[in-house]
C-alpha positions in Angstrom: -144.7 35.2 92.8 -140.7 34.3 91.9 -140.2 34.2 88.2 -138.7 31.0 87.0 -135.1 32.3 85.1 -135.2 32.0 81.4 -133.8 29.0 79.8 -130.5 29.3 77.8 -131.1 29.1 73.6 -130.2 25.8 72.5 -127.0 25.9 70.5 -127.9 24.2 66.7 -125.2 22.4 65.2 -125.4 23.6 61.7 -125.7 20.9 59.6 -123.1 19.3 56.5 -123.8 20.4 53.0 -123.7 18.5 50.0 -120.2 20.0 49.5 -118.9 18.9 52.6 -120.4 15.5 52.4 -118.9 15.0 48.6 -115.5 16.0 50.4 -115.6 13.6 52.8 -116.6 10.9 50.8 -113.6 11.2 48.4 -111.3 11.6 50.9 -112.6 7.9 52.6 -112.5 6.6 48.9 -109.1 7.9 48.6 -108.1 6.6 52.3 -109.4 3.2 51.4 -107.8 3.1 47.8 -103.9 4.5 49.4 -104.9 1.6 52.1 -105.7 -1.2 49.1 -102.4 0.1 47.7 -100.0 -0.4 50.6 -101.4 -3.8 51.3 -100.7 -4.7 47.9 -97.4 -3.4 47.6 -96.4 -5.3 50.9 -97.7 -8.1 49.7 -95.9 -8.3 46.4 -92.7 -7.4 48.3 -93.1 -10.4 50.5 -93.8 -13.1 47.6 -90.9 -11.3 45.7 -88.3 -11.8 48.7 -87.7 -15.4 47.2 -87.1 -14.2 43.8 -84.5 -11.4 45.2 -82.9 -14.1 47.5 -82.5 -16.2 44.5 -80.5 -13.3 42.2 -78.5 -12.4 45.5 -77.0 -15.9 45.9 -76.6 -16.6 42.1 -73.9 -13.8 42.7 -72.4 -15.0 45.9 -69.1 -17.0 46.3 -68.5 -19.6 48.0 -67.5 -17.8 51.6 -70.9 -15.9 51.7 -73.1 -18.8 50.5 -73.6 -20.2 54.3 -72.6 -16.9 55.6 -74.5 -16.2 59.3 -76.3 -14.3 59.6 -77.3 -14.2 55.7 -77.0 -11.6 53.4 -79.2 -10.4 50.8 -76.9 -9.0 48.3 -73.3 -10.1 48.3 -70.2 -7.7 49.5 -68.2 -8.9 46.2 -70.8 -10.1 43.6 -69.3 -13.0 41.5 -70.7 -12.6 37.7 -68.6 -15.6 36.9 -71.2 -18.3 38.7 -73.1 -17.1 35.0 -70.4 -17.7 32.8 -69.7 -21.3 34.7 -73.3 -22.4 34.1 -72.3 -22.9 30.2 -68.9 -24.1 31.2 -70.0 -26.3 33.3 -72.7 -27.9 31.4 -73.8 -27.7 27.7 -76.4 -25.2 28.8 -76.4 -23.8 25.5 -77.2 -26.9 23.6 -80.0 -27.0 26.2 -81.6 -23.9 25.9 -81.6 -24.6 21.7 -83.2 -27.7 22.1 -85.7 -26.3 24.2 -86.6 -23.5 22.0 -86.8 -26.0 19.0 -89.2 -28.0 21.0 -91.3 -24.9 22.6 -91.8 -23.0 19.3 -93.0 -26.1 17.4 -95.3 -27.2 20.5 -96.7 -23.8 20.9 -97.4 -23.3 17.2 -99.1 -26.7 16.6 -101.5 -26.2 20.0 -102.3 -22.8 18.6 -102.8 -23.7 15.2 -104.7 -27.2 16.3 -106.9 -25.4 19.1 -108.2 -22.9 17.2 -109.3 -25.0 14.7 -110.9 -27.2 17.0 -112.8 -24.4 18.5 -113.9 -22.7 15.2 -115.5 -25.9 14.8 -117.6 -26.3 17.8 -118.6 -22.5 17.7 -119.3 -21.7 14.1 -121.0 -25.1 13.0 -123.5 -26.9 14.0 -123.7 -30.8 13.6 -125.6 -33.8 15.6 -123.7 -34.5 18.9 -121.5 -31.4 19.1 -122.7 -30.4 22.5 -122.1 -34.0 23.9 -118.4 -34.1 21.7 -117.6 -30.6 23.9 -118.4 -32.1 26.8 -116.4 -35.4 26.3 -113.7 -33.0 25.1 -113.7 -31.0 28.4 -114.0 -34.5 30.5 -110.4 -35.2 29.1 -109.0 -32.4 31.6 -110.5 -34.8 34.6 -108.1 -37.8 33.7 -104.9 -37.6 35.4 -101.6 -37.9 33.0 -100.4 -40.6 35.5 -103.1 -42.4 34.0 -102.3 -42.2 30.3 -98.4 -42.1 31.0 -97.6 -46.0 30.2 -99.9 -46.3 27.2 -98.5 -43.2 25.8 -95.2 -44.5 26.3 -95.6 -48.1 24.7 -97.1 -46.0 21.5 -94.2 -43.9 21.0 -91.9 -46.9 21.3 -93.6 -48.9 18.8 -93.7 -46.0 16.6 -89.8 -45.4 17.2 -90.1 -42.3 18.8 -87.9 -42.8 22.0 -84.9 -40.2 22.3 -86.7 -38.0 19.7 -88.1 -35.2 20.1 -91.5 -36.5 18.2 -93.4 -37.0 21.0 -92.7 -33.9 23.0 -93.9 -31.9 19.4 -96.8 -34.1 17.6 -99.3 -34.8 20.2 -99.8 -30.6 19.8 -100.7 -30.9 16.7 -103.8 -33.4 17.5 -106.6 -31.0 19.4 -103.9 -28.8 21.3 -105.5 -29.5 24.8 -109.0 -29.1 26.4 -108.5 -26.0 28.4 -106.9 -24.0 25.3 -110.3 -25.3 23.0 -112.6 -24.2 25.8 -111.0 -20.7 26.2 -110.9 -19.9 22.4 -114.1 -21.1 21.8 -115.8 -19.3 24.5 -113.6 -16.0 22.5 -114.6 -17.3 19.1 -118.3 -17.4 20.5 -118.0 -13.5 21.3 -117.3 -12.4 17.9 -120.7 -11.6 15.7 -121.8 -14.0 13.3 -122.7 -11.3 11.0 -119.1 -11.0 10.2 -119.3 -14.4 8.8 -122.5 -13.7 6.9 -120.9 -10.6 5.5 -118.0 -12.8 4.4 -119.9 -16.0 2.9 -122.3 -13.0 0.8 -118.7 -12.1 -0.7 -117.8 -15.7 -1.4 -115.5 -16.4 1.5 -115.1 -20.0 2.6 -115.2 -21.1 6.0 -111.4 -21.7 6.3 -111.1 -18.1 4.7 -113.2 -16.8 7.4 -111.2 -18.7 9.9 -108.1 -17.2 8.6 -108.8 -14.3 7.8 -111.5 -12.9 10.1 -111.9 -15.2 13.4 -108.0 -15.3 13.8 -107.0 -11.5 13.6 -110.2 -10.9 16.0 -108.7 -13.4 18.4 -105.4 -11.8 19.1 -105.9 -11.5 22.8 -107.3 -15.1 23.2 -104.1 -16.5 21.3 -101.5 -14.4 23.2 -102.9 -16.1 26.1 -103.0 -19.4 24.6 -99.3 -18.4 23.6 -98.4 -17.6 27.2 -99.3 -20.7 28.8 -98.3 -23.2 26.2 -94.7 -21.7 26.2 -94.6 -21.8 29.8 -95.9 -25.6 29.9 -93.3 -26.9 27.1 -90.3 -24.3 28.3 -90.7 -25.7 32.0 -91.9 -29.5 31.1 -89.9 -32.1 32.9 -91.4 -35.1 33.1 -91.8 -35.6 29.2 -88.1 -34.9 28.4 -87.1 -37.0 31.4 -88.9 -40.2 30.0 -88.5 -39.9 26.1 -85.1 -38.3 25.8 -82.0 -40.7 26.8 -79.0 -38.5 24.9 -77.7 -35.7 27.0 -77.1 -33.7 23.4 -80.8 -33.7 22.8 -81.8 -32.9 27.1 -84.1 -29.8 27.6 -83.3 -27.0 30.2 -85.4 -28.7 33.1 -83.5 -32.2 32.5 -80.0 -29.6 32.3 -80.9 -28.1 35.5 -79.8 -31.7 37.5 -76.4 -31.5 36.2 -76.0 -29.1 38.7 -77.1 -31.2 41.7 -75.7 -34.8 40.3 -72.2 -33.7 38.7 -69.0 -33.4 40.8 -67.7 -29.7 41.2 -64.2 -28.3 42.0 -63.8 -27.3 45.4 -63.8 -22.9 44.6 -67.2 -23.4 42.5 -70.0 -22.5 44.7 -72.7 -25.4 43.6 -75.7 -23.8 44.7 -75.0 -20.3 43.6 -74.4 -21.7 40.0 -77.4 -23.9 40.5 -79.3 -20.3 41.1 -77.7 -18.7 38.2 -78.8 -21.8 35.9 -82.3 -21.2 37.4 -82.9 -17.6 36.5 -81.6 -18.0 33.3 -84.2 -20.6 32.3 -86.8 -18.1 34.4 -86.2 -15.2 31.9 -87.5 -16.0 28.8 -91.2 -17.0 30.6 -90.9 -13.8 32.8 -89.8 -11.7 28.9 -92.7 -13.4 27.5 -95.5 -12.2 29.9 -94.3 -8.7 30.4 -94.2 -8.6 26.6 -97.4 -9.8 26.1 -99.4 -8.8 29.3 -101.9 -6.6 27.8 -103.1 -9.1 25.5 -103.4 -11.3 28.1 -104.9 -9.6 30.8 -107.5 -8.4 28.0 -107.8 -12.3 26.8 -108.7 -13.6 30.5 -111.1 -10.5 31.1 -113.0 -11.1 27.5 -113.1 -14.8 27.4 -116.5 -16.6 28.8 -118.6 -13.2 28.3 -120.8 -15.5 25.8 -121.9 -18.7 26.8 
């Protein structure tokens, strides 16, 4: 009787150890993180390309502005374009006017919005919630609806061709969005601090000024950045209320480089690009300088309803 050949022993694949699993997981996680960083860098470069193009165009002479194929950086940078911004138009005066308006309007919005938000977050009175929702409802009202009656009111007060319509409204509430943002942040501050201050004899105004505001630097920095950008870039308000060229802001002053005739050797588009970069520089500097407080304010706002 023939015997069957013995079967070959099965080859057993060793199972990965816990250390190998952890190393594989760490490798895949680092690979995914690197891919996300690569996508973020490429996306940032793609969105930054118009900004770099503006910088290069602001330094181009007239011979390179319409050169084909176009170049990102000029062969012979013309830094004279930035000097021409202040010689062709009184751009220095425009900047001073804008700084004056923006500083007072930003201060008014921060002060009034924080005071209103303090009332909504720390005091209980009849109709508080209904009044707060009414304030939020004003955000759904388009500014085009109120522009005509607002203009008639300011004309009746004799504020046309003055800075009053651009500054005074900021001292009355500061805007529904800023009130909401600060109220949410104030509600995250423990009320025990208020109670302890009241026991020591502090009034509500002192609590607001010495306790609430110092603890709300991230939210106030967020309001300051948004308010600065809003008033620095405002175009419709100065266009409607200001008539004298010596009172124009930078947003109106940019029209000088579009409507006024230039000499033949002056690159109109390059000077306009240079003026635009000068206007964009202060908001960028403010954002990067207060970026830490800005991000902290956005993250912590709304944690407590």
